[in-house]
N, C-alpha and C positions, 0 to 999 in steps of 0.2 A: 676285795674283802679278805682280811687275814684269816689264818687258820685258828680254830678254837678247839684244840685237842690236847689231852683228853678232857672229858666233861668234868667241870668242877662242881661238886655237890655242895650246896649251901644248906645249913640247918633248916629243918622243915618248920619254919615259923608259922606258916599258914596251912600246915597239913590239916585236913578236915577229918573229923572222927567218922569212921565208916558206919557207925551205928545210926547216923542221922540220915542214911540213904533213903529210907522209906518214909520219912516225914513229909507231909504235905503242908506247905507254909504259904499263905497268901502274901503277895507283895503289894506295895503301893497303896495300902488301905483297902484293897479289894476284898471280896468275900472268899472264904475258904471254898475250895472245890476239890472233888475227888478226881485224881488222874484217871483217865480211861484205861481199863484193862480189857484187852481183846483176847478171848480164849481161842485156842486152836480148834478148828472144826473137827468133828468126828471122822475117823478114818473111813473113807468111802468104800474101801475094799477090805474092811475088817474080816478076819477069818481066813483070808487068802495069804499063805506064806509069802514073804517078800521075794523069795527067789522064783516064785511062780507068777508074779505079776508081770504084765506086758512091758512096763517100763524097764524093769530089771532085765528081762530077757533081751530087749532091744539094746540096752546099754552095754551088754556083754556079748553082743553078736559080732563085734568087730566093725571096722570102718570100711564100708564098701566103696568101690570106685565112684567118685563124684567130682564134678568140676570144682577145681580149687584154685585159689590165688596163691601166689608166692611173693616173697620179698625180693627187692632189688638192693644191691649194695649202694650205700650213699655216703657222701662226705659232707658233713654239715659244720665242720670247722669248730668243734667244741670238744671238751673233755670234762673230767670231774675233778673237784678238789674237796678234800675232807673238811667239812665245816665243824663237825662235832663227832666225837666217838665216846666209847665207854658206857653206852646206854644198855639197858636190859630189854632186849626184844622190842624195840620201838615199832609201833604200827602206823601212826598217823601224826601229821603235823598241821597245825592251824595257826596262822599269823594273826596277832592282835594289831601290830603295826610293823614298820620296817625294822624296828629295834628289838622287838620281843615277839615270842611265839610260844604256843603250848604244844607239848609233845605227849602223846599217849603211848603208854607201854602196855603190852598185851596183858600183863598181870593185873591191870586196873589202876596203876599209878599215873597221875597227870603231873608233868613237870613244866615249869615256866623257864624258858630259855631267854636269857639276856644276851643278845648277840654281840653287843659292844663289849661287855665285860667278860664274855665267854663263860658265864656261870649258869648252872642249872639248879633250880630249886623245886623240891617236891611241894605241890600246892593242893592236890586232892588225892586222897587215898581211898580207893575202892577195892583194894586187894582182898579184903575179907569177904566180899560178896560177888566177886567177878569169877565166872566160870571160864576155864581155859581149855576145854576139851575140843579137839578137832578144829572147827572154824570159829570158835568162841574167843572172847577176850574183850578188851577195850578197843573198839573198832572205828570210832569217828568222833570228831570234835568240831564245833562250830560256834563262833562268836555271833551273838544276835546283832541285827543291824544297828540298834541303839547303843551297842557296845556295853550294855549293862549286865549281861549274863554270858557265861560259857556253857554251852550245851555239851553233854557227854553221852555218847551212845556206847553201851556196853551190854554184855550178856551175863545173866546169872546161869545156873545150871540148866534152866529150862525156859528162859525168857529173854527177850530183847527189851532193853529199857533205855529211855532218854530222860536224863535229869538236867536241871539248870542250876548252876551255882552263880550267885551274884558276883559282880566284879566291881572293885573300887580302884580306880587308876590302873586298870589292867591287871589287877591281882585278885584272885578269888578270895572271898571272905570266908570266915570260919563258920558262920551261921547263915540261915536263910535259904537253904537248899530246897528246891521244888522238884517233885517227881512229875514229869510232863506226861509220859505215857508208858504203857507196858503192853507188849504183844507176846503171848505165849508161843513157845516154839516146840514143835513135835520132836525135834532132834537137835543135836549139837552141830549139824551141818548146815551150810548155806544160810547163815544168819545175817547177811548183808554187811554193811560197813560205813560208807560215807554218809554224812549228813551235811547239808549245805543250804544257805539262803540265796535266793535269787534277788535281782534288782528291785522287785516289787515287795520284798520282805517276806515271801513265802518260804517255808521250810520244805526241802525235798529230802526224802529218806526212802530206803528200801530195807527190808528184813529178809530178803531171799525167799526161796520157795519152801523153806522148812526142811530140806534135805531128803535123803533117800535117793536111790538111783532111778532115773526116769521120772522124776516128780512123783515120788511114792504116794504122797497124800493128795495129789491132783489139785494143787493150789494155783498153779500159774495161769490156768485158763478159767479160773473162778473169780469174777470181779467182786464177789461178796466178802472175800477175805483180804486183809492187807498183805498176806504172804503171797509171793509170786508177782508183786506189782511194784510199780513206781508210785510213790505217794507224794502229794503236794498238800501241805498243811498250812493253816493259818493259826498263829498263836495270838491269843487275846492279851489284854492288859495284865492279867494274872497268869499268863502262860497256859490258859486253857486251850484245848485243841479242837479244831473243827476242820472240815474240808475247805480248801481254798476256793474262793469264787471262781467259777468257770470250770471246775471239775465236772466230769461227765455224769456222776451219780450222786449229786448233792442231795437229792430227795430220798436217797436210800432205796428206791424201788427196784432198780436194775443192777445195783452194785453198792459197794461201800463208799460213803461220801469222801473218804480220804484218797481213794484210788484215782490216779490220773491216767495210767496206762497199765496193761496187763501183759503177761507172757514173758516174764523174766525168770532166770534161774538163780544166779547169785552174782549180781554186779557189785562185787566187793568195793570197787572204786568207780565213781562217776564224777563229773565236774560240769560246771556251768561256764560257758565262754562269756567273759565279761563284756565283750564287744557286741556279740550278736544275741546273747541270751539263750543260745541253743544248749541243750542238755546232751552231753557226751557220755555214753554208758558203755562200760567195758564189762561184758557179761561172760563169766567163766563157763566153759562148755562142759558137757557130760563126759564124753570119751574121745571125741574126734575133732571138734571145731571150737575155736575161740572167736568171739564176735564183738564188734564195735558198732553201736547204733547211735543215731542222732535224732533227738526229738525237738521240734519247734514247739514251745509251750503255747503258742497261739493257734497253730493249725493242726497239731497232732494230738489234740485232746481225745482220749479214749482209744489211742492206738493199741494194737496188739503186736508185740514183738515176736510172738510165735512159739516160744517154748511152752509145752513139750511136744508140740506138733512138728516144730522145726528145731534143729540145733544149728544156729547160724542159718545158712541157706540150705542145709542138708535136711531132707525130710526125715523125721524121727518116728512119730507115733500118732496115728489117727488123722483126723481132718480138722481144718481150721474153720471156725464159724465166723466168716467175714474176711476182710483183706489182711494180708500179712505185711506189717511194717518191717521191711527187710533191712538187715544190717548194712551199713555203709561200707564195711570192710569185715571180712572174716578170713581166718587162716587155720590150717590144719596143724595138728600137734606133731607131725613129723618135723625133724630138725631141732629137737630139744625143747620144744614149747610144751607147756602144761597148764598154765593158768594166766590169762591176760590180767595185767595190772594197769588200770588207767591212772593218770593220763590227763593232760591239760592241753588246750590250744595255747601255743606260746604267744604271749603278747608283750614280752619284754623288749628291751632295746639293745642289749649287749650281744645277742646271738642273731645277727641279721639273717643268716641262712635258714633259721627256724621260724621266721615271722609268719604267723597265721597257720602254722602246721601243728598237727596233733602229736604230742610227745607222750609216749607210753612205754610199757615194758611187759615182760612175762616173768613170772616168779622163777621158773626153771631155766629159761634161756639166759636170765641175768644180763640182759643187754638193753640199752636204750634204743627204742624203736621209734619210727616217725611215719606218720600217715599224711599224705597230701590229698585233701578232699577234692581239690580242683582236678587233679589228674587221676585220682583213684588208686594211686600207687603207694604201697607200703615199703619202707626202707629199713634195712639194718644199718647200724652205724659203727659197730666195732667198739663202742664205748660200753664198758662193762660195769655193772653194779650188782654185787652179790645179793641174792634173795630180796629183791625190791618189794615193798609193800605199799608205798604211797608216793605220789608226786605232787608237790605243792609249791605255789609261788607266793612271794611276799607282795604287799601292795605296790612296791616299786618295781616289780617285774623280775626279781631274781628267782630262779627255779631250783628247787631242792628235791632230792630223792631220799626216801627213808629206806634204809636197809635193815632187815631183821637181824643182821649180824651185830647191830649196835651202833652203826654209823648213820650220819646224815651228810650227804654229799651235795655240793652245789655244782650246777652246770656252768662252766666258765669257758671263755674263748681259748682256743689253742694258743700256746705261746708262739 
């Protein structure tokens, strides 16, 4: 594939007026419905200063000696090639087909990338309503399985929202936007990121644990709140939301119907292996440990990934009520690591040495990393990408890395 740099901005013929964001519009002749709004729960430790809470104290107590895994140097015979640059803090990449993709920028702008022409066109403008403090911004994009809508996950100043914009021939329309759901956030930290559809058509999402050091609002071990959980959702004909069949709390008695698994902190990036259907979750740690977990959507229903009782495999605070679904790989922050960035299982054809391996990164380390599930070994590669925020593959198997510096780079064979 040739180089497409710098980005060529086409006039915003299809830019959508931001004031339509909060309209609820029924599609396909269905009945109007109000998008669900989930309020943040009351602070369970109200009145106790943040610095005196156990989670804060533990988070600032240092990283005690604990068994840890390390990386091995690897050579996987690939490098990077700049496919696009000149962007403004891009955060996420979602392919419509091999020839076109959508790019989300942190400020709330969605761009359509024509890979063949090398042009980038603004198509949805949410900049007037998008919060960008700390972990906020436009965080995730997903094309619906019927290819009729583009879902956008973004934050306001105090909420996580998913909206749907109709698509015509792969281009967002000017009208017809639907607000899918809103979850109130107690802070601008740990607001999640990825949204993705699985092979059964269910939407997976996470909105993080709501922030604060040591799970300040105690969301991650509470199955009644969508915060601190992995969510599996079913979208109806008019994009109304319900818990997906098979979720552990569909009746709402022991937890929220949307919740599939609990015990997460802020998996800014997760992905679904198209071959196995497994969910690969890269969860950013508190102070010491980054972790990668794998969920089988059939057998791991109701799993507890451990936070904030565990940070990776490191005991953190309190006791777990039930079994711990341990990470498949965790690593400590020494060596220049600070925030794991998932990550996909490579299923392309051009990079044979990566076949079936998990390709991921770390925001501070700024290096492509590889994990072999069969051997349990994590590898450094020496291939650098500055400030990575997302890794995404085209339907044809080409893998790209989004850099917050304004570039999108493709993984290509070494010359």
